[in-house]
C-alpha positions in Angstrom: 35.8 175.9 -8.2 37.5 176.5 -5.1 40.7 174.1 -4.3 39.4 173.7 -1.0 36.5 171.7 -2.4 39.0 169.3 -3.0 41.2 169.2 0.5 38.1 168.6 2.1 37.2 165.9 0.1 40.4 164.4 0.6 40.4 165.0 4.1 37.1 163.1 4.3 38.6 160.1 2.3 41.4 159.5 4.9 39.0 160.2 7.9 37.3 157.3 6.5 40.5 155.4 6.4 41.8 156.0 10.1 38.2 155.4 11.1 38.6 151.8 8.8 41.8 151.0 11.0 40.6 151.8 14.3 37.4 150.6 14.0 39.2 147.1 12.8 41.2 147.4 16.2 38.1 147.9 18.5 36.4 145.1 16.6 39.5 143.1 18.0 39.7 143.8 20.9 38.7 140.5 22.2 40.4 138.0 19.6 43.4 136.2 20.9 46.9 137.4 20.2 45.7 140.3 17.7 48.2 143.0 17.3 46.5 146.7 16.9 47.1 149.0 13.8 48.7 152.7 14.1 47.4 155.3 11.9 49.9 158.3 11.2 48.9 161.2 8.9 51.1 163.6 7.3 50.3 167.1 5.5 51.6 167.5 2.1 51.1 170.8 0.2 49.0 171.3 -3.0 50.8 171.5 -6.0 49.2 174.3 -7.5 51.7 176.6 -9.5 54.5 179.0 -7.8 52.0 181.0 -6.2 51.9 181.0 -2.1 50.7 177.5 -0.9 47.6 178.1 0.8 46.4 174.5 0.6 47.4 171.5 2.3 46.2 167.8 2.6 45.7 165.9 4.9 47.3 162.2 4.3 46.7 159.6 6.9 48.1 156.0 6.5 49.0 153.1 8.9 52.7 153.1 8.9 53.1 149.9 11.7 51.4 147.8 14.1 51.7 147.9 18.0 54.0 144.8 18.8 53.1 145.3 22.2 52.4 142.1 24.3 48.9 141.3 25.7 48.3 140.6 28.7 48.0 137.2 30.0 44.3 135.3 31.0 44.3 132.1 32.8 41.7 129.2 30.8 42.6 126.2 32.5 42.4 123.9 29.0 45.9 122.0 28.5 45.7 122.8 25.1 46.0 126.6 25.5 49.4 128.2 25.6 50.3 131.4 25.8 54.3 132.5 24.4 56.7 134.0 27.2 58.5 137.2 26.2 58.9 137.2 22.4 58.4 134.8 19.9 55.8 133.2 17.5 54.0 130.4 17.1 54.2 129.0 13.2 51.0 128.0 11.6 49.8 127.2 7.6 47.9 130.4 6.5 44.7 130.4 4.2 47.0 130.3 1.1 49.2 127.4 2.6 52.0 129.6 3.2 54.0 129.8 6.7 52.1 132.7 8.7 53.0 133.4 12.7 50.7 133.9 15.7 50.7 134.2 19.2 47.0 133.2 19.1 47.3 130.3 21.3 44.1 128.7 21.8 44.4 125.3 20.2 42.5 121.9 19.9 42.8 118.9 17.4 40.2 118.2 14.4 38.7 114.8 13.6 41.9 114.0 11.8 43.9 114.7 14.7 45.6 117.9 13.3 46.6 120.4 15.7 44.8 124.0 14.9 44.4 127.3 16.4 40.8 129.3 17.1 41.0 130.4 13.6 41.5 126.8 12.6 45.4 127.4 11.1 46.9 124.0 11.1 50.1 124.5 13.7 53.5 123.3 12.5 56.0 121.1 14.7 59.5 120.7 14.2 58.5 118.1 11.7 55.8 119.7 9.8 52.0 119.9 10.4 51.1 118.8 13.8 49.4 115.3 14.1 48.5 113.5 17.0 47.5 110.4 17.3 43.7 109.3 19.3 45.4 109.6 23.3 44.1 109.6 26.6 45.8 112.9 27.4 47.8 115.7 25.7 50.4 117.5 27.1 52.6 120.4 26.0 55.9 121.2 27.8 57.1 124.6 28.6 59.5 124.6 25.3 56.7 123.2 23.4 57.2 119.7 23.1 54.2 117.7 22.7 53.7 114.3 24.4 50.5 112.0 24.6 49.4 109.3 26.7 47.9 106.2 24.3 44.3 104.9 25.2 44.4 103.0 28.1 48.1 103.5 29.1 49.1 105.0 32.6 50.2 108.5 33.0 54.2 107.0 32.9 53.3 106.1 29.4 53.7 109.7 28.1 55.3 109.4 24.7 56.6 112.5 22.6 55.0 113.3 19.4 56.5 116.4 18.4 57.6 120.0 19.6 55.4 123.6 18.2 57.8 125.7 15.6 58.8 128.5 17.9 60.6 131.2 16.1 62.3 134.6 16.8 61.4 137.4 15.3 62.2 141.0 15.3 58.8 143.7 14.4 60.9 144.4 11.0 61.4 141.3 9.8 57.4 140.3 10.2 54.6 142.2 8.1 50.9 142.4 9.6 48.4 140.6 6.4 45.1 141.5 5.9 44.1 138.8 7.6 45.9 139.6 10.7 48.4 137.2 10.9 52.1 137.8 10.5 54.8 136.5 7.7 57.8 137.1 6.9 59.3 140.4 5.0 62.4 138.5 4.2 64.0 135.0 5.1 61.9 133.3 7.6 62.5 133.3 10.8 64.8 131.0 12.7 63.9 128.5 15.4 64.3 129.2 19.1 65.2 126.7 21.6 64.7 129.2 24.5 61.4 130.6 23.9 58.7 129.0 26.3 55.4 128.5 26.6 52.6 129.1 29.8 49.9 126.0 29.6 46.6 126.8 30.5 47.3 130.8 29.7 46.2 132.8 26.4 47.3 136.1 25.3 44.8 138.7 25.5 44.6 141.0 22.4 46.9 144.3 23.0 44.0 146.9 21.8 43.1 149.6 24.7 39.5 149.3 23.6 38.9 153.0 25.4 41.2 154.8 23.1 40.1 153.0 20.3 36.4 154.4 21.0 37.6 157.8 21.8 39.5 157.4 18.6 36.8 156.6 16.2 34.4 159.1 17.9 37.0 162.1 17.3 36.7 160.8 13.3 33.7 160.9 13.2 33.3 164.7 14.6 36.3 165.4 12.1 34.4 163.6 9.0 31.6 165.7 10.0 33.5 169.0 9.6 35.2 168.1 6.4 31.6 167.5 5.0 30.5 171.0 6.3 33.7 172.7 4.3 32.8 171.0 1.3 29.6 171.9 1.5 30.4 175.8 2.1 33.0 175.7 -0.2 30.0 174.1 -2.6 27.8 177.0 -2.0 30.8 179.7 -2.5 31.2 178.3 -5.7 27.4 178.8 -6.5 27.3 182.1 -5.2 30.2 183.2 -7.7 28.8 181.7 -10.3 25.3 183.6 -10.2 27.3 187.4 -9.3 29.2 186.6 -12.5 26.1 185.9 -14.2 24.5 189.0 -12.7 27.3 190.9 -13.8 27.1 189.6 -17.4 
């Protein structure tokens, strides 16, 4: 059987992988703080002896994440924050380990725990942030959380905690399959210079038009690979029939 059949099959498989990545980006175009994934393709020669290298595999993989910032969107909510410049908000991931995110649409649950829209508990300098019952909650530009106790006036603000804001270069973090980021080595360090804007959230950095175009292009490539597989299969069947006649 011609190796071209396996080359086309490999191309189809990696077309599907690339389409999965772009489809995931597109599905998260409206997810707060989401970072898009890149897809790259490399060519690898098929090792088939000492003859001419007439077959090449195309292998797609996700080499990196796009760390460019999304746009700032005004919400007017006191518990919505957007990180200015570089920096990350520390949260507790689903497995109980420390994770990092740019998603800053926050709320308190029935027990007073401060969480983001994904339900992750937000970390402060003293551990998970828990806020007592209060008339209002204020988050300062440096991440300091203050509350006004029930029945008290605006002058009676009490500092509760401070958001754990860390500095990390792109190479210091790995993106998990859940969309959160985790330390690639040593945990990122606290940075007192990071500032946040209250009443804003950061949008996804996904370009929906580009992602949709890529999905459509990959669908056409997949169809081409399937047609090539059928052509190779038909060619092999014709060769078998020809050999049977000659025999």
